[in-house]
C-alpha positions as CSV (number, residue, x, y, z in Angstrom):
1,A,38.9,8.1,89.8
2,A,38.0,10.5,92.7
3,R,41.3,12.3,92.4
4,E,40.8,12.8,88.6
5,L,37.3,14.3,89.3
6,L,38.8,16.7,91.9
7,A,41.7,17.6,89.6
8,G,39.3,18.5,86.8
9,D,38.5,22.0,85.5
10,P,36.1,22.7,87.2
11,P,36.7,20.2,90.0
12,I,33.9,17.8,90.7
13,D,32.9,16.5,94.2
14,P,33.2,12.7,93.9
15,M,30.4,12.1,96.5
16,S,28.0,14.4,94.6
17,Q,28.9,12.7,91.3
18,R,28.3,9.3,92.8
19,K,24.8,10.4,93.8
20,I,24.1,11.7,90.3
21,D,25.4,8.5,88.7
22,R,23.1,6.4,91.0
23,R,20.1,8.6,90.2
24,E,20.7,8.4,86.5
25,A,21.2,4.6,86.7
26,A,17.9,4.3,88.6
27,I,16.1,6.4,85.9
28,R,17.6,4.2,83.1
29,A,16.5,1.1,84.9
30,K,13.0,2.5,85.3
31,N,12.7,3.8,81.7
32,T,13.0,0.5,79.9
33,F,11.9,0.0,76.3
34,E,8.8,-1.8,77.5
35,S,7.8,0.8,80.1
36,I,8.2,3.6,77.5
37,G,6.6,1.5,74.8
38,R,3.5,0.9,76.9
39,E,3.4,4.6,77.8
40,W,3.6,5.6,74.1
41,W,0.8,3.0,73.2
42,D,-1.4,4.3,76.0
43,A,-0.9,7.9,74.8
44,K,-1.8,7.0,71.2
45,R,-4.5,4.4,71.4
46,D,-7.5,6.9,71.8
47,G,-6.7,8.1,68.3
48,W,-6.7,4.6,66.8
49,S,-9.3,2.0,66.1
50,Q,-9.5,-0.8,68.5
51,R,-8.3,-3.2,65.9
52,H,-5.2,-1.1,65.1
53,A,-4.4,-0.6,68.8
54,S,-4.6,-4.3,69.4
55,A,-2.4,-5.0,66.3
56,V,0.3,-2.6,67.5
57,M,0.4,-4.1,71.0
58,A,0.6,-7.5,69.6
59,R,3.7,-6.5,67.6
60,L,5.2,-5.0,70.7
61,E,4.5,-8.0,72.9
62,K,5.5,-10.6,70.4
63,D,8.5,-9.2,68.7
64,L,10.0,-6.3,70.7
65,F,9.4,-6.7,74.4
66,P,10.8,-10.2,74.7
67,T,14.2,-9.1,73.5
68,L,14.4,-5.3,74.2
69,G,11.7,-4.8,76.8
70,A,13.9,-5.0,79.9
71,R,16.7,-2.9,78.4
72,P,17.0,0.8,79.4
73,L,15.8,2.5,76.2
74,V,18.8,4.9,76.1
75,E,21.2,2.0,76.1
76,I,19.7,0.3,73.1
77,E,21.8,0.7,69.9
78,S,20.9,0.2,66.3
79,P,22.7,-3.3,65.9
80,E,20.4,-4.6,68.7
81,L,17.3,-3.4,67.0
82,L,18.5,-4.7,63.7
83,D,19.0,-8.2,65.2
84,V,15.4,-8.2,66.3
85,V,13.9,-7.2,62.9
86,R,16.3,-9.5,61.1
87,G,15.0,-12.4,63.2
88,I,11.5,-11.5,62.0
89,E,12.8,-11.5,58.4
90,R,14.2,-15.0,58.9
91,R,10.6,-16.1,59.6
92,G,9.8,-14.9,56.1
93,A,7.6,-12.1,57.5
94,L,9.1,-9.2,55.6
95,E,6.1,-6.9,56.0
96,V,5.9,-7.6,59.7
97,A,9.6,-6.8,60.0
98,S,9.1,-3.5,58.4
99,K,6.0,-2.7,60.5
100,T,7.9,-3.7,63.7
101,L,10.8,-1.4,62.8
102,T,8.3,1.5,62.2
103,I,6.7,0.9,65.6
104,A,10.1,0.8,67.4
105,G,11.0,4.1,65.7
106,Q,7.7,5.6,66.9
107,V,8.6,4.5,70.5
108,F,12.0,6.1,70.2
109,R,10.6,9.4,68.8
110,Y,8.1,9.5,71.6
111,A,11.0,9.0,74.1
112,I,12.8,12.0,72.6
113,F,9.6,14.1,72.8
114,A,9.1,13.0,76.5
115,R,12.8,13.7,77.2
116,Y,13.6,10.1,78.0
117,A,16.1,9.9,75.2
118,K,18.1,12.1,72.8
119,S,18.2,9.9,69.6
120,D,16.2,7.5,67.5
121,V,18.4,4.5,66.7
122,S,15.9,3.2,64.1
123,R,16.9,6.0,61.8
124,D,20.2,4.3,61.1
125,L,18.4,1.2,59.9
126,R,16.5,2.8,57.0
127,G,17.1,0.7,53.9
128,A,18.6,-2.2,56.0
129,L,15.7,-4.5,55.6
130,K,14.9,-6.8,52.6
131,A,12.4,-5.3,50.2
132,R,9.1,-7.1,50.2
133,E,8.3,-8.6,46.8
134,V,5.1,-7.0,45.6
135,N,2.5,-9.4,44.2
136,H,0.1,-7.3,42.1
137,Y,-3.5,-8.5,41.9
138,A,-4.7,-9.5,38.5
139,K,-6.5,-6.6,37.0
140,L,-8.3,-5.5,33.8
141,S,-7.1,-2.8,31.5
142,E,-9.3,0.0,30.3
143,A,-9.7,-1.8,26.9
144,D,-11.0,-4.9,28.7
145,L,-13.9,-3.1,30.4
146,P,-16.5,-3.0,27.6
147,E,-16.4,-6.8,27.2
148,F,-16.3,-7.4,30.9
149,L,-19.3,-5.1,31.6
150,G,-21.2,-7.1,28.9
151,K,-20.4,-10.4,30.6
152,L,-21.3,-8.9,34.0
153,K,-24.7,-7.8,32.6
154,A,-25.3,-11.4,31.4
155,Y,-24.1,-13.0,34.7
156,D,-26.8,-15.4,35.8
157,G,-25.7,-15.9,39.4
158,N,-26.9,-14.2,42.5
159,P,-27.9,-10.6,41.5
160,L,-26.4,-9.3,44.8
161,T,-23.0,-10.6,43.6
162,R,-23.4,-8.8,40.3
163,H,-24.3,-5.6,42.0
164,A,-21.4,-6.0,44.4
165,I,-18.9,-6.2,41.5
166,K,-20.6,-3.1,39.9
167,L,-20.3,-1.1,43.2
168,L,-16.7,-2.3,43.6
169,M,-15.8,-0.9,40.2
170,L,-17.6,2.4,41.0
171,T,-16.0,3.0,44.4
172,F,-12.5,1.4,44.2
173,V,-12.8,0.2,47.8
174,R,-11.2,-3.1,49.1
175,T,-13.3,-6.2,48.8
176,G,-13.4,-6.6,52.6
177,E,-14.7,-3.1,53.0
178,L,-17.4,-3.7,50.4
179,R,-18.5,-7.1,51.7
180,G,-18.8,-5.8,55.3
181,A,-20.8,-2.7,54.3
182,R,-23.8,-1.8,56.4
183,W,-26.8,0.3,55.3
184,S,-26.2,2.6,58.3
185,E,-22.9,3.7,56.7
186,F,-24.7,5.2,53.7
187,D,-26.1,8.8,53.5
188,F,-28.1,9.1,50.3
189,T,-28.8,12.8,51.0
190,K,-25.1,13.7,51.3
191,R,-24.3,11.0,48.7
192,E,-21.6,9.6,51.0
193,W,-20.5,6.2,52.2
194,R,-18.6,6.6,55.5
195,I,-16.6,3.4,56.2
196,P,-15.8,3.4,60.0
197,A,-12.2,3.3,61.2
198,D,-12.4,-0.2,62.6
199,R,-13.2,-1.6,59.2
200,M,-10.3,0.2,57.4
201,K,-6.9,-1.2,56.9
202,M,-5.2,2.1,57.9
203,G,-7.4,2.5,61.0
204,A,-9.0,5.8,60.0
205,E,-12.5,6.6,58.8
206,H,-12.8,6.6,55.0
207,I,-15.4,8.7,53.1
208,V,-16.4,7.5,49.7
209,P,-18.3,9.9,47.5
210,L,-21.2,8.3,45.6
211,S,-21.7,9.0,41.9
212,N,-25.0,8.9,40.2
213,Q,-24.2,5.4,39.0
214,A,-23.3,4.2,42.5
215,I,-26.5,5.6,43.9
216,S,-28.4,3.8,41.2
217,V,-26.8,0.5,42.0
218,L,-27.4,0.9,45.7
219,E,-31.1,1.6,45.0
220,Q,-31.3,-1.7,43.2
221,I,-29.6,-3.4,46.0
222,Q,-32.0,-1.9,48.5
223,T,-34.9,-3.8,46.9
224,L,-33.0,-7.1,47.7
225,S,-31.3,-6.5,51.1
226,G,-32.6,-3.1,52.4
227,H,-34.3,-5.0,55.2
228,R,-31.0,-6.4,56.4
229,D,-28.2,-4.9,58.5
230,H,-25.6,-5.7,55.8
231,V,-25.8,-4.5,52.3
232,F,-24.4,-7.8,51.0
233,P,-25.8,-10.5,53.4
234,N,-24.4,-14.0,53.2
235,E,-26.5,-16.2,51.0
236,H,-26.6,-19.1,53.5
237,H,-26.2,-17.1,56.8
238,P,-28.1,-13.8,56.2
239,Q,-27.1,-12.4,59.6
240,K,-23.5,-12.4,58.4
241,F,-22.0,-10.7,55.3
242,M,-20.9,-12.0,51.9
243,S,-18.1,-14.6,52.1
244,E,-14.6,-13.8,51.1
245,N,-14.5,-15.8,47.8
246,T,-18.0,-14.9,46.4
247,I,-16.7,-12.2,44.1
248,L,-13.6,-14.1,43.0
249,Y,-15.7,-17.2,42.1
250,A,-18.1,-15.1,40.2
251,L,-15.2,-13.7,38.2
252,Y,-14.1,-17.3,37.5
253,R,-17.5,-18.2,36.2
254,M,-17.4,-15.3,33.9
255,G,-14.1,-16.6,32.4
256,Y,-11.7,-14.2,34.2
257,R,-9.7,-16.7,36.3
258,G,-6.1,-15.3,36.5
259,R,-7.2,-12.2,34.6
260,A,-9.2,-10.3,37.3
261,T,-9.7,-10.2,41.0
262,G,-12.0,-8.1,43.2
263,H,-9.0,-6.2,44.6
264,G,-7.7,-5.7,41.0
265,F,-10.4,-3.1,40.3
266,R,-8.5,-0.7,42.6
267,G,-5.5,-1.1,40.3
268,T,-7.6,-0.6,37.2
269,A,-9.0,2.6,38.6
270,S,-5.6,3.8,39.7
271,T,-4.1,3.2,36.3
272,I,-6.9,5.0,34.4
273,L,-6.9,8.0,36.8
274,N,-3.1,8.4,36.7
275,E,-3.2,8.3,32.9
276,Q,-5.9,10.9,32.9
277,G,-3.7,13.3,34.9
278,W,-5.3,12.9,38.4
279,T,-2.9,13.4,41.3
280,P,-1.6,10.1,42.7
281,D,-2.4,11.3,46.2
282,A,-6.1,11.5,45.3
């Protein structure tokens, strides 16, 4: 092997090449997938909510580091990464498999940016995972709304629950974001509801503009819970917020079991706005 190096064009000193090979091997051993993954996470976490940062690290530590963590990142090939995410698929966790592949790709792209690697092996796996079956939430159509609003007006349960459903319809937020709302998040002068990043699914602050109707509903709610921290305090534990099934059970009582869900109002709003020509991005 030494003679072949010396006979090359240009000739290469075998001793120098051996030193280079050892140095590169040491760098590869140091730059494992886990070490670079943690470096990427540390570089990104200041821009994330605490919840999102914890979720990302959980995915790394549970699904990626046990198998790939000790491997030099530059030696990992797409079949290895595919085996990892396919293992997650076999658990029936299709969405987790997709998210894990996305995280792995972000680690590889960071490695390219930091000059640890030259390629992102996750790119070869696009379309390789099973598609997650989408279960749409039951939702009302535009034609259903007049009857529904009539029944909502006549609802004889807790008035806070009735107001919660009205505000849900006017703002299109997720039910969890609505139930956990705090009065400190609302600015009546700017007519804005700022939902902090740590309460958002995507880990970024969400600004909800408040219509005249939304402001009116909030003013009515203030007379009931304005002295509390939460806009919708729990009926039995006022220091906590409204329970997860409160809105759903109210819809059941109104006769909409299987026809409507709290989350479904997002779909209703989306359908109506798309039909009216609003951009899907908005």
